[in-house]
Structures are given as C-alpha cells and as structure tokens.
C-alpha positions in Angstrom: 155.7 116.2 92.5 154.2 113.2 90.5 150.7 113.8 92.0 150.6 117.3 90.9 151.8 116.6 87.4 149.0 114.0 87.2 146.5 116.5 88.3 147.7 119.2 86.0 147.2 116.8 83.0 144.0 115.7 84.3 142.8 119.5 84.7 144.2 120.4 81.2 142.3 117.9 79.2 139.8 119.2 76.7 136.8 117.7 78.4 137.6 119.0 81.8 137.8 122.5 80.4 134.7 122.2 78.2 132.8 121.1 81.1 134.1 124.0 83.3 133.2 126.5 80.5 129.8 125.1 80.2 129.0 125.0 83.9 130.1 128.8 83.9 127.8 129.6 81.1 125.0 127.5 82.2 125.0 129.5 85.6 124.9 132.8 83.7 122.3 131.4 81.4 120.3 130.3 84.5 120.5 133.8 86.0 119.3 135.4 82.6 116.2 133.0 82.5 115.3 133.6 86.2 115.2 137.3 85.4 113.3 136.7 82.4 110.7 134.9 84.4 110.5 136.8 87.5 111.0 140.2 85.9 109.2 139.9 82.3 106.8 137.0 82.3 105.5 136.7 85.6 104.4 140.4 86.2 101.8 140.0 83.1 100.5 136.7 84.2 100.1 138.0 87.6 98.2 141.1 86.3 96.1 138.8 84.0 95.2 136.7 87.1 94.0 139.7 89.2 97.4 141.2 90.1 98.7 138.3 91.7 102.4 138.2 92.9 103.6 134.6 92.7 106.7 135.0 94.5 104.7 136.0 97.7 102.2 133.4 97.5 102.2 130.9 100.2 100.3 128.7 102.7 100.6 129.6 106.2 100.9 126.7 108.5 101.8 128.6 111.7 101.1 132.4 112.3 103.9 134.4 113.5 103.8 134.5 117.4 105.5 135.9 120.4 107.7 133.6 122.7 107.9 133.8 126.4 110.9 136.3 126.0 108.9 138.6 123.9 110.7 138.0 120.8 108.9 137.3 117.5 108.8 133.7 116.1 108.5 133.7 112.5 105.6 132.2 110.6 105.9 128.7 109.2 104.9 128.9 105.5 104.9 126.8 102.4 106.1 129.1 99.6 104.4 127.6 96.5 104.5 130.8 94.5 108.3 130.7 94.5 108.0 127.0 93.5 105.9 128.0 90.4 108.5 130.6 89.4 111.2 128.1 89.7 109.2 125.5 87.7 108.7 128.0 84.8 112.4 128.7 84.9 113.1 125.0 84.5 110.6 124.9 81.6 111.9 127.6 79.9 115.6 126.4 80.2 114.6 123.0 79.3 113.0 124.3 76.0 116.0 126.5 75.1 118.5 123.6 75.7 116.2 121.3 73.5 116.2 124.1 70.9 120.1 124.2 71.0 120.5 120.7 70.8 118.0 120.2 68.1 119.7 122.9 66.1 123.2 121.2 66.6 121.8 117.6 65.5 120.3 119.4 62.2 123.7 121.0 61.6 125.3 117.8 62.1 122.9 116.0 60.0 123.4 118.5 57.0 127.3 118.2 57.5 127.0 114.3 57.4 124.7 114.5 54.4 126.9 116.7 52.3 129.0 114.1 50.0 132.9 114.9 50.4 134.6 115.5 47.1 137.0 112.6 46.2 140.6 114.0 46.8 142.6 114.7 43.7 145.1 111.8 42.7 148.4 112.3 43.8 151.5 112.2 41.3 152.2 108.8 42.2 148.4 107.7 41.6 148.4 109.3 38.2 152.0 107.9 37.2 150.6 104.3 38.1 147.5 104.9 36.0 149.6 106.0 33.2 151.8 102.8 33.5 148.7 100.9 33.7 147.1 102.2 30.6 150.4 101.6 28.7 150.4 97.8 29.9 146.9 97.6 28.8 147.9 98.6 25.2 150.8 96.1 24.7 
C-alpha cells in the first residue's frame, strides 16, 4: 500500500499535472499546425511552383515488380516531399512557441518592473512611531 500512496503523491504534484496538460495540448496544437501546413499553406505553394504536390514527391530507388509467385513487390522510394511538409510543420511550431515564450517573458518583465506599493503600516507600527515621536520631544 505504501508504494501506491507514494505513486499517487508523485502523480498529483503540480509539475506532473502541468506536464501532462502541456503534452495533451501540444499534441492537439501539432495536429492543427499539420493541417495548416498540409491543407492551407502547401496547396498554394505547390500551385505557384507548377501544381506540385509535395506529399507525393519522392525518389524511386527500385520500381514496383512482380515476384516469382506473381504478387506485387512495392517500390522502394525516398519520400522527400513528406519531409518538406514535416520540416515546414516544425518551423511553424517553433516560431509559434518562440512567440508565446517571448510574450510570456515580456509580460513577466512588465510585472517585475512595476514597483510594488509599500504596505500600509500596521497598528503596532503606527503606535511605535507615535511613541518614538513622543520620546524625541522629551
């Protein structure tokens, strides 16, 4: 039972929960960016480059053949078009994360730069100041 309690304490710490939430949101964000690149950005870029479809671009190393039994042996290809899509996904995600971190750092600097108002003196401090002033006059 001690091991379960220790695991539960570990799993419920703030850092672990924050990390889990970040991973889930990051996965969803990655899918959004992939859709943005594949469905929104790459078609116009492909059109500008002469109706190229990057996802189908590849280098054929060995063509599709038939084996002795008559079944088809698939072609061996290097799919560099999908690599280009993935690279663009990465660049967009990196830029988005950079922008978010930059904004957070700016917000943090503004928060640190704002001087905190000194707290109002407590009743005890006020009373001690009055006693000090009375003692000065004597």
